[in-house]
Structure formats: C-alpha cells, structure tokens
C-alpha positions as CSV (number, residue, x, y, z in Angstrom):
1,X,-165.1,154.3,68.9
2,X,-162.6,151.5,67.5
3,X,-164.3,148.2,66.9
4,X,-162.5,145.1,67.2
5,X,-161.0,142.5,64.6
6,X,-161.6,139.0,65.5
7,X,-158.3,136.9,66.3
8,X,-159.7,134.6,63.7
9,X,-159.1,137.1,60.9
10,X,-155.6,137.9,61.9
11,X,-154.0,135.3,59.9
12,X,-150.7,135.8,57.9
13,X,-151.0,136.9,54.3
14,X,-150.9,134.2,51.4
15,X,-147.6,136.1,50.3
16,X,-148.0,134.8,46.4
17,X,-151.0,136.9,46.2
18,X,-149.0,139.9,47.4
19,X,-146.3,139.1,44.9
20,X,-148.9,139.1,42.4
21,X,-150.3,142.2,43.3
22,X,-146.9,143.9,43.0
23,X,-146.3,142.5,39.6
24,X,-149.6,143.3,38.4
25,X,-148.9,147.0,39.6
26,X,-145.8,146.9,37.6
27,X,-147.4,145.7,34.4
28,X,-150.0,148.5,35.0
29,X,-147.0,151.2,34.9
30,X,-145.9,149.9,31.6
31,X,-143.0,147.4,32.5
32,X,-142.9,143.9,31.3
33,X,-143.7,141.2,33.8
34,X,-142.8,137.4,33.3
35,X,-145.0,135.5,35.8
36,X,-143.3,132.5,37.9
37,X,-144.9,133.3,40.8
38,X,-148.7,131.9,40.5
39,X,-149.5,128.1,40.3
40,X,-151.9,128.7,37.4
41,X,-152.0,127.1,34.0
42,X,-151.4,129.4,31.3
43,X,-154.4,127.6,29.2
44,X,-157.9,128.0,29.8
45,X,-160.4,125.0,30.3
46,X,-160.5,122.7,27.5
47,X,-162.8,123.0,24.8
48,X,-165.0,120.4,25.7
49,X,-165.6,122.2,28.9
50,X,-166.4,125.4,27.3
51,X,-168.7,123.7,24.9
52,X,-170.5,122.1,28.0
53,X,-170.8,125.4,29.8
54,X,-172.3,126.9,26.8
55,X,-174.9,124.0,26.5
56,X,-175.9,124.4,30.2
57,X,-176.2,128.3,29.9
58,X,-178.6,127.7,27.1
59,X,-180.7,124.7,28.3
60,X,-180.3,124.6,32.3
61,X,-182.1,126.8,34.9
62,X,-178.6,126.8,36.8
63,X,-180.2,127.0,40.2
64,X,-179.4,125.5,43.6
65,X,-177.9,122.1,43.3
66,X,-178.1,119.4,46.3
67,X,-175.2,120.6,48.6
68,X,-173.0,117.6,47.5
69,X,-173.3,118.4,43.9
70,X,-175.4,117.2,40.7
71,X,-175.6,113.5,40.4
72,X,-173.9,113.2,36.8
73,X,-170.7,114.9,38.0
74,X,-170.7,112.7,41.3
75,X,-171.0,109.8,39.1
76,X,-168.4,110.8,36.9
77,X,-166.0,111.4,39.6
78,X,-166.5,108.1,41.1
79,X,-165.8,106.6,37.6
80,X,-162.5,108.5,37.5
81,X,-161.4,106.8,40.5
82,X,-162.2,103.3,38.9
83,X,-160.4,104.3,35.6
84,X,-157.6,106.0,36.9
85,X,-156.6,104.1,40.1
86,X,-158.7,100.9,40.3
87,X,-160.4,101.9,43.5
88,X,-164.2,101.6,43.6
89,X,-165.9,104.8,45.1
90,X,-169.4,105.1,45.9
91,X,-170.7,108.2,44.4
92,X,-172.5,109.0,47.8
93,X,-169.2,109.8,49.1
94,X,-168.1,112.3,46.5
95,X,-168.8,115.9,47.2
96,X,-168.4,118.9,44.9
97,X,-166.9,122.1,46.7
98,X,-166.3,125.5,45.9
99,X,-162.5,124.9,44.9
100,X,-160.2,122.9,46.9
101,X,-160.1,125.7,49.5
102,X,-163.9,125.1,50.2
103,X,-163.1,121.6,50.6
104,X,-160.4,121.9,53.0
105,X,-162.8,124.5,55.2
106,X,-165.3,121.6,55.1
107,X,-162.9,118.8,56.0
108,X,-161.4,120.9,58.6
109,X,-164.6,121.8,60.4
110,X,-165.9,118.4,60.3
111,X,-162.6,116.6,61.6
112,X,-161.0,118.8,64.1
113,X,-162.1,120.6,67.0
114,X,-160.5,123.8,68.2
115,X,-157.8,123.2,69.9
116,X,-156.7,120.1,68.2
117,X,-153.1,119.7,66.7
118,X,-152.7,118.9,62.9
119,X,-149.3,118.1,61.5
120,X,-148.2,119.2,58.0
121,X,-144.8,119.2,56.3
122,X,-143.0,122.2,56.1
123,X,-142.4,123.6,53.2
124,X,-146.0,123.3,52.3
125,X,-149.1,125.2,51.0
126,X,-149.7,128.1,53.0
127,X,-153.3,128.1,53.0
128,X,-153.3,124.8,55.1
129,X,-151.6,126.6,58.0
130,X,-153.8,129.9,57.4
131,X,-157.3,128.1,57.3
132,X,-156.2,126.1,60.6
133,X,-155.5,129.2,62.2
134,X,-158.5,130.9,61.3
135,X,-160.5,127.9,62.6
136,X,-158.5,127.9,65.9
137,X,-156.7,124.5,64.9
138,X,-153.1,124.5,65.6
139,X,-150.9,123.7,62.7
140,X,-147.9,121.6,63.9
141,X,-145.3,122.1,61.0
142,X,-142.7,119.3,60.6
143,X,-139.6,120.6,59.0
144,X,-138.8,118.3,56.0
145,X,-135.9,118.1,54.0
146,X,-134.2,116.5,50.7
147,X,-133.7,113.3,52.4
148,X,-137.3,112.6,52.8
149,X,-138.4,114.6,49.6
150,X,-139.6,117.2,51.6
151,X,-142.4,115.0,52.6
152,X,-143.4,113.7,56.2
153,X,-142.8,110.0,57.5
154,X,-144.1,108.0,60.3
155,X,-140.7,108.6,61.8
156,X,-141.0,112.5,61.7
157,X,-144.5,112.2,63.2
158,X,-143.5,110.1,66.1
159,X,-141.0,113.0,66.7
160,X,-143.6,116.0,66.5
161,X,-145.7,113.5,68.8
162,X,-143.4,113.8,71.8
163,X,-144.3,117.6,71.8
164,X,-148.1,116.7,72.1
165,X,-150.7,114.8,70.4
166,X,-151.5,114.7,66.6
167,X,-154.8,114.8,65.8
168,X,-154.6,114.9,62.1
169,X,-152.2,115.0,59.3
170,X,-152.1,117.0,56.1
171,X,-150.0,115.4,53.0
172,X,-149.6,116.7,49.6
173,X,-148.2,114.2,46.6
174,X,-147.4,116.0,44.3
175,X,-146.4,118.9,46.6
176,X,-146.6,122.6,46.5
177,X,-144.0,124.1,46.5
178,X,-141.4,121.4,45.8
179,X,-143.3,119.0,43.2
180,X,-142.0,116.1,45.3
181,X,-144.0,112.9,45.5
182,X,-144.6,110.1,47.9
183,X,-144.1,106.5,46.5
184,X,-146.8,104.2,46.9
185,X,-145.1,102.5,49.6
186,X,-144.3,105.8,51.5
187,X,-148.1,106.9,51.3
188,X,-149.3,103.4,52.3
189,X,-146.9,103.6,55.4
190,X,-148.3,106.9,56.2
191,X,-152.0,106.0,55.8
192,X,-151.7,102.7,58.0
193,X,-149.8,104.7,60.5
194,X,-152.5,107.4,60.8
195,X,-155.5,104.7,60.7
196,X,-153.7,102.6,63.5
197,X,-152.9,105.7,65.6
198,X,-156.2,107.5,65.2
199,X,-155.1,110.4,63.1
200,X,-157.1,111.8,60.4
201,X,-155.5,111.9,57.3
202,X,-156.3,114.5,54.7
203,X,-154.8,113.8,51.5
204,X,-154.3,116.7,48.9
205,X,-154.3,115.3,45.5
206,X,-154.8,118.4,43.7
207,X,-151.8,118.1,41.2
208,X,-152.5,114.5,40.3
209,X,-152.5,113.9,36.6
210,X,-149.4,116.4,36.2
211,X,-146.5,113.7,36.9
212,X,-143.2,113.3,35.0
213,X,-142.6,109.6,35.9
214,X,-144.9,107.3,37.6
215,X,-148.2,108.2,38.4
216,X,-149.1,109.4,41.8
217,X,-151.0,107.2,44.1
218,X,-154.3,108.1,46.0
219,X,-154.7,107.5,49.5
220,X,-158.1,105.9,48.8
221,X,-156.1,102.6,48.0
222,X,-154.6,102.2,51.5
223,X,-157.3,103.9,53.7
224,X,-161.2,104.1,54.5
225,X,-160.8,106.8,57.0
226,X,-158.6,109.3,54.9
227,X,-160.2,112.2,53.3
228,X,-159.3,113.2,49.9
229,X,-159.1,116.6,48.7
230,X,-158.8,117.4,44.7
231,X,-159.9,120.2,42.2
232,X,-160.2,121.2,38.7
233,X,-157.8,124.0,38.9
234,X,-154.7,122.3,37.9
235,X,-154.7,119.3,35.6
236,X,-158.2,120.2,34.2
237,X,-157.0,124.0,33.8
238,X,-160.2,125.4,35.5
239,X,-158.6,127.5,38.0
240,X,-161.1,130.7,38.0
241,X,-164.5,128.3,37.7
242,X,-163.8,127.4,41.6
243,X,-164.9,123.6,41.6
244,X,-163.2,121.1,43.6
245,X,-164.4,117.8,45.3
246,X,-163.9,115.6,48.4
247,X,-164.0,111.7,48.7
248,X,-165.4,111.2,52.3
249,X,-165.2,108.1,54.5
250,X,-168.9,107.3,55.8
251,X,-168.4,108.7,59.1
252,X,-167.9,112.4,57.7
253,X,-170.9,112.3,55.1
254,X,-173.6,113.7,57.2
255,X,-171.6,116.3,59.3
256,X,-170.1,117.6,56.0
257,X,-173.4,117.8,54.2
258,X,-174.8,120.0,56.9
259,X,-171.8,122.2,57.1
260,X,-172.1,122.6,53.1
261,X,-175.8,123.3,53.3
262,X,-175.1,126.3,55.6
263,X,-171.8,127.5,54.5
264,X,-171.9,127.2,50.5
265,X,-175.2,125.7,49.7
266,X,-173.6,124.4,46.6
267,X,-170.6,124.7,44.4
268,X,-171.1,126.6,41.0
269,X,-173.9,125.1,39.2
270,X,-172.3,126.1,36.0
271,X,-169.3,124.7,36.9
272,X,-170.3,121.6,37.9
273,X,-172.2,120.9,34.5
274,X,-169.1,122.2,32.3
275,X,-166.8,119.8,34.6
276,X,-168.7,116.8,33.6
277,X,-167.1,116.8,30.2
278,X,-163.4,117.7,31.5
279,X,-162.8,113.8,31.8
280,X,-163.4,113.4,27.9
281,X,-160.6,116.2,27.2
282,X,-157.6,114.0,28.2
283,X,-155.6,114.5,24.7
284,X,-155.8,118.2,25.3
285,X,-154.9,118.2,28.9
286,X,-152.0,116.0,28.4
287,X,-150.6,118.4,25.9
288,X,-150.7,120.6,28.8
289,X,-148.6,118.4,30.8
290,X,-146.0,117.7,28.3
291,X,-145.7,121.8,27.8
292,X,-144.9,121.6,31.7
293,X,-142.3,118.7,31.2
294,X,-140.7,120.9,28.7
295,X,-140.6,124.0,30.7
296,X,-139.4,121.6,33.9
297,X,-136.6,120.5,31.7
298,X,-135.5,123.9,30.8
299,X,-135.6,125.1,34.4
300,X,-133.6,121.9,35.9
301,X,-130.9,122.6,32.9
302,X,-130.6,126.5,33.0
303,X,-130.9,127.3,37.0
304,X,-127.9,125.2,38.0
305,X,-125.8,126.7,35.3
306,X,-127.1,130.1,36.5
307,X,-126.0,129.3,40.0
308,X,-129.0,127.9,41.6
309,X,-127.9,124.2,42.1
310,X,-129.8,123.1,45.0
311,X,-133.3,122.1,43.6
312,X,-136.2,119.9,44.7
313,X,-137.0,117.1,42.2
314,X,-140.2,118.2,40.8
315,X,-141.4,114.8,40.2
316,X,-145.1,116.2,39.5
317,X,-146.9,119.7,39.6
318,X,-145.4,122.5,38.3
319,X,-142.7,124.0,40.6
320,X,-139.2,124.1,41.8
321,X,-138.1,125.0,45.1
322,X,-134.7,126.6,45.0
323,X,-132.1,127.1,47.7
324,X,-130.8,130.9,47.3
325,X,-129.1,130.6,50.7
326,X,-125.5,131.4,49.0
327,X,-127.0,134.7,47.7
328,X,-129.4,135.7,50.5
329,X,-130.6,135.0,54.0
330,X,-133.8,137.2,53.2
331,X,-135.9,135.5,50.4
332,X,-138.6,138.3,50.3
333,X,-136.0,140.9,49.6
334,X,-134.3,138.8,46.9
335,X,-137.7,138.4,45.1
336,X,-138.4,141.9,45.4
337,X,-135.0,142.9,43.8
338,X,-135.6,140.5,41.1
339,X,-138.8,141.7,40.0
340,X,-137.7,145.4,40.2
341,X,-134.5,144.8,38.2
342,X,-135.5,142.0,35.7
343,X,-139.2,141.7,35.7
344,X,-139.3,138.1,36.9
345,X,-141.9,137.5,39.8
346,X,-141.3,134.5,41.8
347,X,-142.1,133.6,45.4
348,X,-140.3,133.9,48.7
349,X,-140.1,130.8,50.7
350,X,-141.2,132.4,53.7
351,X,-145.0,131.7,52.1
352,X,-144.1,128.0,52.5
353,X,-142.0,127.8,55.4
354,X,-141.8,130.3,58.3
355,X,-138.9,128.7,59.9
356,X,-136.5,128.4,57.1
357,X,-138.1,129.8,54.1
358,X,-135.8,132.9,54.2
359,X,-133.3,131.1,52.3
360,X,-135.6,129.3,49.6
361,X,-137.8,130.6,46.8
362,X,-140.4,128.9,44.8
363,X,-140.5,129.2,40.5
364,X,-143.5,128.1,39.0
365,X,-143.1,126.6,35.4
366,X,-146.8,126.6,34.4
367,X,-146.6,129.4,31.9
368,X,-145.7,129.5,28.3
369,X,-142.3,127.7,27.3
370,X,-141.0,130.9,25.7
371,X,-141.6,133.0,28.9
372,X,-139.6,130.2,31.0
373,X,-136.8,130.2,28.9
374,X,-136.4,134.1,28.9
375,X,-137.3,134.3,32.9
376,X,-134.2,131.8,33.4
377,X,-132.1,133.8,31.3
378,X,-132.9,137.0,33.3
379,X,-132.5,135.2,36.6
380,X,-128.8,134.3,35.4
381,X,-128.0,137.7,34.6
382,X,-129.2,138.8,37.8
383,X,-127.2,136.3,39.9
384,X,-123.9,137.3,38.0
C-alpha cells in the first residue's frame, strides 16, 4: 500500500544545497573543489564566542530557557540596536530563534493566514518562497532588475496588487543573491507604504554588518509594525550554531511566544550564552569584512575580463549575481559543466528566480582570498 506525501512537503529543492552535495561528492572522489556556491564565512566563530561557550559548558546546566531566550542575550541585542542604529528597542520585543530560518517560520505563521499573498523580489532567497509554500501562503514574486537594484519599490508593489491583494512584503538589504542594498530613503518609502496599506513588512537584515559603503538601514527606524529578522550566521560567522533573532511589534509578541513554545521550545541554550560575547568581537569580525571586500574587488576586476560583464553591484553581503545569458540559456547545466571541468562550484540563478534565473548564476566570495583568485582564473579559462 502506498502512503501519501503531504502537499506541504512537496516544495522545490534548495538548489544550492544540491550543488554543495555534488561538490562534496567530487571532493570525496579525490578531485579538487573551489567552493563559490555556499554563502558561508570561511572563518569560524570569533575567539570570544568560543571562550564563552567553553565557560557555559563548564558552569551552566544548559537546560531549557524561556521561549524568547535568555535575558542577557535579549538585553545585549537591544543594546546593539541603540549602539548601531540609534533605535531604542525594548528587550521584551527581542526573540532568540533557531537560526533566521526558525524566525521566518514563526513570523510567517503569526502574520499570515493560509491563502494570504506575500510579495518578494525575484531574484531572492529561495527559502522565503519555499517556506511560504509549505505554510500554504502564496508567494507573489515581483520581477526586479538592475534599474531598481533588484529591489522592490512601492511602484512595483502597486503593479503586483493589480493581480490581487498583497498581505505581506519581504525585503532583504543587503540582499541574497545580488548583494544590493536599499537606500535609507527607499527603505523608508517601502515601510511607510506597507504600514499605510496594511501590508506586513518582513525585513531580512541577516547581512547587516557586511557592507562596502554606507551602513545598511534597519526597518525599525521607519516602522513600528515591521518584523525584523536577523542571525548570528553571517557577520558574526556562527553559521552552524543555528541562532537568529526577531524584533517584533507588540501585537505579535504573544502569538509568536505561543508558537515558539510548541514548535521549538527555545533556541540552542549553548549558542545563546556564547552569542552574548559576539558583540565584543568587532575587531576580529571586521577583519572578516575586509577580506570579503578584497575578494569582492578581485571578482569585480577579473570577472568582466573573463567575459562576465553584467554583474550586480554587491554593495553588501558576499555575493555577485552574474548574467551568463551570452553563454547559455541553461544556468543549471552551465554550473554542472563548470564544476565537472574546472572544480569551481557556483549556484544557478534558477534557485533565486524561477522565471529568469536560467540566464544567471550566483558566486559567493565568502571564502579565502587565494581560492577566489584561483576560481575566477579557472572561470576565465572555462569561458574562452
């Protein structure tokens, strides 16, 4: 007898993880691999975080915490918003989550009903779309291009609303896969538009701290109804610790507390204790950002010389989104060939834009500088 698989579980794959698996299989067979596919810092957590984790292992029970997290971490996160953005945040509005992924699940469940329509820019992070689909919420992808920095605008939202109501909007600045950022004025315009139109704004700020020009703005500056999602994975280089956070409006506190209690109980207790020290490690973490900057500069110089001339701005994060349409109309096959023939692993744009991603690829420059230089040289040889 064949048992059914629920429709909620039949979502598209997160293609970058498939690429990573193929790259790891190649490495296991003894061939070399240069990883430009995964958005992961090549350094581990800062030393202060490691030391704090060791202290917690020696001295703390590491049992359950409150569903929203330990008071020390929530207080430290609130101080971070005042220190970094000049925004006063009540620690009661701060929620520690199992990575930003857990934060998105909680936010989407509390903010949207099944059948609601949530807008997001395409290209964009594929897990937004896939989580929404799994929760029976309809993703409304807004095609965005270089003319808007691959970001949504109130005008693009107005156009999307001609096809039906919009209940929510997800924005990311800096964005994955393009690295582009919303200016403070652009973010303010979106926040005001959403608040006035009754659209719940979800602001993904996971790449804050990794900028190569002006500092990224937070939606909290412009909106009391927005939900902010962030994580210790990127700037703080704590990817595998699986710890993120939410800053919530007052009306969502109790609903999300009840959801968190039942879905996750709490975020990793060890990671919470360790993360309290992360904000005292700025010097070490900013050295990582300087490495990303060098890597970015290498790519922006060498990729056009190799033949990839249409590149995203990469104002932040550690990605470049490249148009390979002059070479292929099948970015997935392009990436498979590149890995097989050169050992360079990159991600096809179909992961980020099902409509137009067949002619784009994403390259991560989060790794070691030597690897970035060698990988771009191999890409140049591949394209000749």
